[in-house]
C-alpha positions in Angstrom: 76.9 51.5 48.8 76.1 50.1 52.3 79.1 50.3 54.7 80.4 46.9 56.3 78.4 45.7 59.1 80.2 45.7 62.5 79.0 42.3 63.3 81.5 39.4 63.1 79.4 36.1 63.2 79.9 32.9 60.9 76.3 33.8 59.5 77.4 37.2 58.2 77.2 38.1 54.5 80.9 38.1 53.0 82.0 40.8 50.6 81.6 38.6 47.7 78.1 37.6 48.7 77.0 40.9 49.5 78.1 42.0 45.9 75.8 39.1 44.5 72.9 39.8 46.9 72.8 43.6 46.1 72.0 42.9 42.8 68.6 41.3 43.5 67.4 43.2 46.6 64.8 46.1 46.2 66.2 49.5 45.5 67.1 51.6 48.6 64.2 54.1 48.1 61.8 51.0 48.4 63.5 50.1 52.0 60.9 50.7 54.9 61.3 53.6 57.2 59.5 56.7 58.3 60.2 60.2 57.2 63.2 61.9 58.8 64.4 58.5 60.0 68.0 57.5 59.3 68.0 54.3 57.1 69.4 51.2 58.7 72.6 49.5 57.3 71.0 47.0 54.9 74.0 44.7 55.1 73.5 44.6 58.9 69.9 44.0 58.7 70.4 41.0 56.3 73.2 39.6 58.5 70.5 39.8 61.5 68.0 37.8 59.6 70.5 35.3 58.6 71.6 35.0 62.1 67.9 34.3 63.3 67.5 31.8 60.5 70.8 29.7 61.4 70.7 30.0 65.3 66.9 29.7 65.6 66.8 32.4 68.3 63.9 34.5 69.0 63.8 38.0 67.3 63.9 39.8 70.8 67.2 38.0 71.5 68.9 39.0 68.4 72.3 40.7 69.5 72.4 44.3 69.6 75.1 44.5 66.9 72.5 43.9 64.2 70.5 46.9 65.5 66.9 47.2 67.1 65.4 43.7 66.6 62.0 45.5 65.6 63.9 47.0 62.6 65.3 43.6 61.5 62.0 41.8 62.1 60.2 44.6 60.1 62.2 44.3 57.0 61.8 40.5 57.3 58.0 40.9 57.4 57.6 43.5 54.8 59.8 41.7 52.1 57.9 38.5 52.9 54.4 40.2 52.4 55.9 41.8 49.0 57.2 38.6 47.8 60.9 39.5 47.9 62.3 36.4 49.5 60.8 34.1 47.0 61.9 36.5 44.1 65.5 36.5 45.4 65.6 32.7 45.8 64.2 32.2 42.3 66.7 34.5 40.6 69.6 33.0 42.5 68.5 29.5 41.7 68.4 30.4 38.0 71.9 31.8 38.1 73.2 28.8 39.8 71.5 26.5 37.2 73.0 28.7 34.4 76.4 28.4 36.1 76.2 24.6 35.6 75.3 24.8 32.1 71.7 24.3 32.6 68.7 26.2 31.8 67.2 28.7 34.2 64.1 26.6 34.8 64.0 23.0 35.4 62.2 20.2 33.1 62.1 17.6 35.9 61.4 18.1 39.6 60.6 15.9 42.8 58.0 16.6 45.5 57.8 15.6 49.0 56.6 16.7 52.4 57.9 16.8 55.9 55.7 16.9 59.3 57.3 19.0 61.8 56.2 20.0 65.4 55.2 23.5 66.4 56.7 25.6 69.2 54.0 28.1 69.1 50.3 28.1 69.2 50.1 29.8 65.7 47.7 29.4 62.9 47.0 26.4 60.9 48.2 23.7 63.3 47.0 20.1 63.0 47.8 16.4 63.7 49.5 14.1 61.1 47.9 10.6 62.1 50.6 8.8 59.9 53.5 10.5 61.5 52.0 11.0 64.9 53.0 14.7 64.8 51.1 17.6 65.8 52.1 20.6 64.1 52.6 21.6 60.3 53.7 20.2 57.0 56.3 21.5 54.6 55.7 20.6 51.0 58.5 21.3 48.6 59.2 21.2 44.8 63.0 20.7 44.1 64.9 20.4 40.9 67.4 17.6 40.2 70.1 19.7 41.9 68.0 19.7 45.2 67.3 23.6 44.8 64.0 24.6 46.0 61.4 25.5 43.2 58.3 26.1 45.1 57.3 25.7 48.8 54.1 25.6 50.8 53.5 25.2 54.5 50.3 23.8 55.8 48.7 22.1 58.8 50.0 18.7 59.5 46.6 17.2 59.1 46.6 18.0 55.3 46.7 15.0 53.0 50.1 15.0 51.1 48.3 14.6 47.8 46.1 18.0 48.6 49.5 19.6 49.6 50.9 18.6 46.1 47.9 20.1 44.5 48.4 23.1 46.4 52.1 23.2 45.7 51.8 22.9 42.0 49.0 25.5 41.8 51.2 28.0 43.4 54.2 27.1 41.0 52.3 27.2 37.8 50.9 30.6 38.8 54.1 32.1 38.2 53.6 31.2 34.7 56.7 28.7 34.4 55.9 26.1 31.6 59.1 24.1 31.1 58.4 21.4 33.8 57.6 18.3 32.2 57.9 15.6 34.8 57.4 15.4 38.6 58.7 12.4 40.8 56.7 11.5 43.9 56.7 8.4 46.4 54.0 6.2 46.9 52.3 8.0 49.6 50.8 10.3 46.5 49.0 7.4 44.8 45.4 7.9 44.5 42.8 7.5 41.9 41.6 11.0 42.1 45.1 12.3 41.9 45.8 10.2 38.9 42.8 11.6 37.2 43.9 15.2 38.3 47.5 14.3 37.0 46.1 13.4 33.7 44.4 16.7 33.5 47.7 18.2 34.5 49.4 16.6 31.7 46.9 18.0 29.1 46.9 21.6 30.4 50.6 21.7 31.2 52.3 18.8 29.7 53.4 17.5 33.2 53.5 14.1 34.0 53.4 12.6 37.6 55.5 9.5 38.2 55.5 7.5 41.3 58.9 6.1 42.3 58.9 3.0 44.9 61.3 1.6 47.1 62.5 -1.6 45.5 63.4 -3.5 48.8 63.5 -3.2 52.6 65.5 -0.8 54.9 67.2 2.3 54.0 68.1 2.9 50.4 68.9 5.7 48.0 65.9 5.9 45.9 66.4 7.1 42.2 65.1 10.5 41.6 63.9 10.9 45.0 67.1 11.5 46.9 67.6 14.9 46.0 64.5 16.0 47.8 65.6 14.2 51.0 68.9 15.7 50.8 67.1 19.2 50.7 65.4 18.5 53.8 68.6 17.6 55.3 70.1 21.2 54.2 67.0 22.7 56.0 67.8 20.6 59.0 71.1 22.4 59.3 69.3 25.7 60.2 68.1 25.5 63.7 65.2 27.7 62.9 63.9 24.6 61.1 64.2 22.2 64.0 60.6 23.1 64.8 58.2 25.6 63.0 58.5 28.7 65.3 56.4 30.9 63.2 53.0 32.2 63.9 52.2 32.4 60.3 52.7 29.8 57.5 53.8 32.5 55.3 56.8 33.2 57.6 57.7 29.5 57.8 57.9 29.6 54.0 59.8 32.8 54.0 62.4 31.1 56.5 62.8 28.1 54.1 63.3 30.5 51.3 66.0 32.4 53.3 68.0 29.1 53.9 68.0 28.4 50.3 69.1 32.0 49.6 71.9 31.4 52.2 73.0 28.2 50.4 72.9 29.7 46.9 75.1 32.7 47.9 77.8 30.5 49.1 77.7 28.7 45.9 77.6 31.8 43.8 80.0 33.9 45.6 
């Protein structure tokens, strides 16, 4: 068992949260490290990753209490490439749903996108002509609790409807089949998407439903407010104030880590 990390920051994993998180992390023998090298305190590494996620600081400016920043960043990258972050998020989401008396996987979800400026000259950057933003676009699929089911980050120039197709293709690649309805806003209306949606209903028995505003000005829109709230949750973590990642895969991993932190607070 890992010893307690010497760090004392609000982002640190509590003892109760660590007990939960240890159940879904890779086994110790899988952790990166060279032969003869003393393994890092895994809890301290996780605390370092959570610190970057919440504060938005650069990896090189990570406080030394977390250990060498190269080690912490190395864990983040290796686990991103191995799909660890998405697996941990999915497992914790299923546990949270079950704790509320629901089935592990949702039958209804809401999809939406958010354009965000980039802070680096990373890959896949474009201009969203509608929002007048040069950067990237976050496409997320959330359940009725606002918990992220799938996330895809693309260049901002990508049409929302094409982003939705990519998002759902990734979601269904996991083999999940319980989803039956997806709510979207009017920006997703298009004849080709309706045709694709009909094919989706035949192959996966999933129906797309457009939910429009019923009046002018701000209003809480039925079925769609959950996804807006999720974007609000992400905005609480400064790493998401802009897209600071070079790779879109790292952007997706940071969103998954934010959801992991939120779920740990609920489950512990």
